[in-house]
C-alpha positions, -999 to 999 in steps of 0.1 A, spaced: -27 64 -542 4 51 -562 27 69 -536 7 53 -507 11 19 -524 48 24 -526 51 36 -490 31 4 -479 53 -17 -500 85 -3 -484 71 -6 -449 62 -43 -457 95 -50 -472 113 -32 -441 92 -52 -417 98 -84 -435 136 -79 -434 133 -70 -397 114 -101 -389 136 -122 -410 166 -107 -392 150 -113 -359 143 -150 -368 178 -154 -379 191 -140 -348 170 -163 -327 181 -193 -347 218 -185 -343 213 -178 -306 195 -212 -301 222 -230 -320 249 -213 -299 231 -222 -267 226 -258 -279 264 -260 -288 273 -246 -254 250 -271 -235 264 -300 -255 299 -290 -247 290 -287 -209 274 -322 -212 305 -337 -227 326 -321 -200 304 -335 -172 304 -369 -188 342 -369 -190 342 -358 -152 319 -385 -143 339 -412 -161 370 -399 -144 352 -400 -110 340 -436 -116 375 -448 -124 389 -430 -93 362 -446 -72 369 -480 -86 406 -475 -79 400 -464 -45 377 -493 -38 404 -518 -51 430 -500 -29 406 -502 2 401 -540 -5 439 -545 -7 446 -525 24 419 -540 46 430 -577 49 428 -598 79 466 -598 83 466 -560 84 440 -561 112 459 -587 131 490 -566 129 474 -534 139 458 -552 170 492 -565 179 506 -530 177 478 -519 201 488 -544 226 461 -571 221 473 -606 220 459 -637 201 438 -660 222 452 -696 220 430 -714 245 394 -707 259 383 -720 293 348 -718 303 334 -715 338 308 -741 345 280 -729 367 257 -754 384 221 -753 379 216 -737 413 204 -701 415 234 -678 413 217 -648 428 186 -649 448 163 -624 463 161 -620 501 
């Protein structure tokens, strides 16, 4: 009977250490995963900030490049001319087209 208690006690201690080891492993694994996720979040936030700055720079560049003078210059290059005077055709109140 004493031997059986000793065997049960050894089994209990062995299982306790195994469970404790498993719990420590799980804890270390979760902390590692959390650290990795935090690092990735930081990297993505950095990329997001960089992208936001890049977009702001591109918008500023677009606003500088798209001015009325630039459009007028491009239209002149394409052969269009600026309109100086507009003449309107006056049509009498008579019917212009009629059905026969």
